[in-house]
C-alpha positions in Angstrom: -100.2 -11.2 -19.9 -103.3 -10.4 -17.8 -104.5 -6.8 -17.3 -103.8 -5.2 -13.9 -106.1 -2.9 -12.0 -105.0 -0.3 -9.5 -107.2 0.5 -6.4 -108.1 4.1 -6.0 -106.4 4.2 -2.6 -103.1 4.5 -4.5 -104.0 8.2 -5.0 -103.6 8.8 -1.3 -100.5 6.7 -0.8 -97.7 8.5 1.1 -95.2 6.4 -0.7 -96.4 7.4 -4.2 -96.4 11.0 -3.0 -92.6 10.7 -2.8 -92.2 10.0 -6.5 -91.8 12.4 -9.3 -94.2 12.1 -12.2 -91.8 10.1 -14.3 -91.0 7.8 -11.4 -94.8 7.2 -10.9 -95.3 6.5 -14.6 -92.3 4.2 -14.5 -93.9 2.3 -11.6 -97.2 1.9 -13.3 -95.6 0.6 -16.5 -93.5 -1.8 -14.4 -96.7 -3.2 -12.9 -98.2 -4.1 -16.2 -95.0 -5.6 -17.5 -94.2 -7.8 -14.5 -95.0 -11.5 -14.9 -97.7 -13.3 -12.9 -95.3 -13.5 -9.9 -94.5 -9.8 -9.9 -91.0 -10.2 -11.3 -89.1 -8.7 -14.2 -85.7 -8.4 -15.8 -83.9 -5.5 -14.0 -81.3 -4.8 -16.6 -81.6 -1.1 -17.4 -81.7 -1.5 -21.2 -84.3 -4.3 -20.8 -86.5 -2.1 -18.7 -86.2 0.8 -21.2 -87.2 -1.6 -24.0 -90.1 -3.2 -22.1 -91.5 -0.2 -20.4 -91.0 2.4 -23.1 -90.9 0.4 -26.4 -91.8 3.3 -28.7 -90.0 6.1 -26.8 -86.5 6.9 -27.8 -86.2 10.2 -25.8 -85.7 8.6 -22.4 -82.1 8.3 -21.3 -81.0 5.1 -19.6 -79.7 7.1 -16.7 -83.3 8.3 -16.1 -84.5 4.7 -16.1 -81.8 3.7 -13.6 -82.6 6.7 -11.4 -86.3 5.8 -11.4 -85.6 2.2 -10.5 -83.3 3.3 -7.6 -86.0 5.6 -6.3 -88.6 2.8 -6.3 -86.1 0.6 -4.4 -85.4 3.4 -2.0 -89.1 3.9 -1.0 -89.8 0.1 -0.9 -91.9 -0.3 -4.0 -89.4 -2.7 -5.6 -87.0 -5.3 -4.3 -83.9 -6.1 -6.4 -81.8 -9.3 -6.4 -79.3 -11.2 -8.5 -79.5 -14.7 -9.9 -76.5 -16.2 -11.7 -75.0 -12.7 -12.0 -78.1 -11.1 -13.6 -80.3 -8.5 -12.0 -84.0 -9.1 -11.4 -86.7 -7.3 -9.5 -89.9 -8.2 -7.7 -92.8 -6.1 -6.4 -93.3 -7.0 -2.7 -96.4 -8.8 -1.5 -97.6 -9.4 -5.1 -98.7 -13.0 -4.5 -100.8 -12.0 -1.5 -103.1 -10.0 -3.6 -102.8 -11.4 -7.2 -104.3 -14.3 -8.9 -101.3 -16.3 -10.1 -102.4 -18.1 -13.3 -99.1 -19.5 -14.5 -97.6 -22.4 -12.7 -94.1 -21.1 -13.3 -92.6 -17.6 -13.3 -90.7 -16.3 -16.3 -87.9 -15.3 -14.1 -85.9 -17.1 -11.3 -87.3 -16.4 -7.8 -85.3 -14.5 -5.1 -84.9 -17.7 -3.1 -82.6 -17.9 -0.1 -82.7 -14.2 0.5 -80.2 -14.1 3.2 -77.4 -15.7 1.2 -77.6 -14.3 -2.3 -74.8 -11.7 -2.5 -77.1 -8.8 -3.4 -80.2 -9.8 -1.7 -79.5 -7.9 1.6 -81.9 -5.4 0.1 -84.8 -7.8 1.0 -84.0 -7.3 4.7 -83.6 -3.6 4.6 -86.0 -2.3 2.0 -89.1 -0.8 3.6 -92.5 -2.1 2.7 -94.5 0.5 0.9 -98.0 1.7 1.8 -99.0 1.8 -1.8 -102.3 0.2 -2.8 -102.3 -3.4 -4.0 -102.3 -4.2 -7.7 -105.1 -6.5 -8.6 -105.8 -8.6 -11.7 -109.2 -8.4 -13.3 -110.1 -11.9 -12.3 -110.3 -11.2 -8.6 -113.7 -11.8 -7.0 -116.4 -9.1 -7.0 -116.9 -9.7 -3.3 -113.4 -8.5 -2.5 -113.9 -5.4 -4.6 -117.2 -4.7 -2.8 -115.5 -4.9 0.5 -112.7 -2.7 -0.4 -114.0 0.4 1.3 -114.8 -1.6 4.5 -111.3 -2.9 5.0 -109.0 -0.5 3.3 -106.2 -1.3 5.6 -106.1 -4.8 4.2 -105.5 -3.5 0.7 -102.2 -1.8 1.5 -98.8 -3.2 2.2 -97.2 -2.8 5.6 -96.1 0.7 6.7 -92.9 2.2 5.6 -89.9 1.6 7.9 -88.8 5.1 8.8 -85.2 4.2 9.6 -84.7 2.4 6.3 -86.0 5.5 4.4 -83.6 7.7 6.4 -80.7 5.5 5.5 -81.8 5.5 1.8 -82.1 9.3 1.8 -78.6 9.7 3.2 -77.0 7.4 0.6 -78.9 9.0 -2.3 -77.9 12.5 -1.1 -74.3 11.4 -0.7 -74.2 10.0 -4.3 -76.0 13.0 -5.7 -73.6 15.5 -3.9 -70.3 13.7 -4.3 -71.0 12.0 -7.7 -70.5 8.5 -6.4 -72.6 5.4 -6.8 -72.8 3.6 -3.4 -75.4 0.9 -3.5 -78.5 1.3 -1.3 -78.1 -2.3 -0.2 -74.4 -2.0 0.7 -74.1 -3.6 4.1 -71.0 -1.5 5.2 -72.4 1.8 4.0 -75.8 1.2 5.6 -74.0 0.1 8.8 -72.1 3.4 9.1 -75.3 5.5 8.5 -77.4 3.4 10.9 -74.8 3.6 13.6 -74.8 7.4 13.6 -78.6 7.5 13.5 -78.6 5.3 16.5 -76.3 7.9 18.2 -79.1 10.4 17.8 -77.9 12.3 14.7 -80.4 13.3 12.1 -80.6 13.1 8.3 -80.0 16.9 8.2 -76.8 16.3 10.2 -75.6 13.9 7.5 -76.4 16.3 4.8 -74.5 19.1 6.6 -71.4 16.9 6.9 -71.6 15.7 3.3 -72.0 19.2 2.0 -69.2 20.7 4.1 -66.6 18.0 3.2 -67.6 18.0 -0.4 -67.1 21.8 -0.5 -63.7 21.4 1.2 -62.4 18.3 -0.6 -64.3 18.0 -3.8 -61.8 19.9 -5.9 -58.7 18.5 -4.2 -57.4 15.5 -6.1 -55.7 14.1 -3.0 -58.4 14.7 -0.4 -61.4 13.9 -2.7 -60.4 10.2 -2.3 -61.6 10.5 1.3 -65.1 11.5 0.3 -66.5 8.2 1.3 -68.9 7.0 4.0 -66.2 5.0 5.8 -64.3 8.3 6.4 -67.1 10.8 7.0 -69.4 8.7 9.1 -67.0 7.1 11.7 -67.9 8.3 15.2 -65.0 10.7 15.9 -64.9 12.1 12.3 -68.6 12.7 12.1 -68.8 14.7 15.3 -65.8 16.7 14.3 -66.9 17.4 10.7 -70.4 18.3 11.9 -69.1 21.1 14.1 -66.7 22.5 11.6 -67.8 25.8 10.2 -69.2 25.8 6.7 -66.8 26.9 3.9 -66.4 30.6 4.1 -67.5 32.8 1.2 -64.4 34.7 0.0 -64.5 38.4 0.9 -65.4 40.5 -2.1 -63.4 43.5 -3.2 -65.2 46.8 -3.6 -65.5 46.3 -7.3 -66.8 42.8 -7.0 -69.4 44.0 -4.5 -70.6 46.6 -6.9 -70.8 44.2 -9.8 -72.7 41.8 -7.5 -75.1 44.7 -6.8 -75.6 45.3 -10.5 -76.4 41.7 -11.2 -78.7 41.3 -8.2 -80.6 44.5 -8.5 -80.9 44.5 -12.2 -80.5 48.3 -12.2 -77.8 50.2 -14.1 -75.2 52.0 -11.9 -73.3 54.9 -13.4 -69.6 54.5 -13.9 -68.8 57.4 -11.5 -70.8 55.6 -8.8 -68.7 52.5 -9.4 -65.5 54.5 -9.1 -66.7 56.2 -6.0 -67.6 53.0 -4.2 -64.4 51.2 -5.4 -62.1 54.0 -4.3 -63.8 54.1 -1.0 -63.3 50.4 -0.3 
């Protein structure tokens, strides 16, 4: 497998800026493990084995979370072929020297019809610097500073990032696993964004309803985008007051003061305040 070289403009990438340190390391290790066509096996256990072969302290859930984040910001496209997941780094072939005549992995052909490939149409293109193989011509390297815009991928689609952020926030808050490329889920979110609502409005609705329904076995079944994000429900939920904090008794207030101030309060002071409540 050929070596890969990262251009220094990656250090100023707004897309890379959105990643945590682990997600960034994950991305770089993915780059050097992709085949000559920028593709790789996207099974979580396979990624753990390929990217971290001598590390046993990295949980599979962290690998999966990192992959989802790269998909969300547009650094990776995912697709299925014969029921198995694969990934591809976008625009790879535009900037790489492809040595092998055949990829190790099946291509994401017929993007509009593969059942999980809707992500190709909705994933934003990242502004991260192009990954180059060492065999690229010296003339291109010399002209790098003169035409920096040609060395980056197309700009990130803001709407796609907003939709991704809402879905990721929903999953993290409610504990669900809605797919970033789910056509129905994205449709609900996009429709409300088209109505002029903001990502913060979505977060407010999600937080309010999770606070109200999260511990209710019956109502928690309705913590889903289909229910929360329909036009009439969304407007109504957004304007509902946040869950009220239960009023504290005098004793609870004193104990709260003790915990927050960190100072000892004499027992007679506690009695005095409690009796006067």
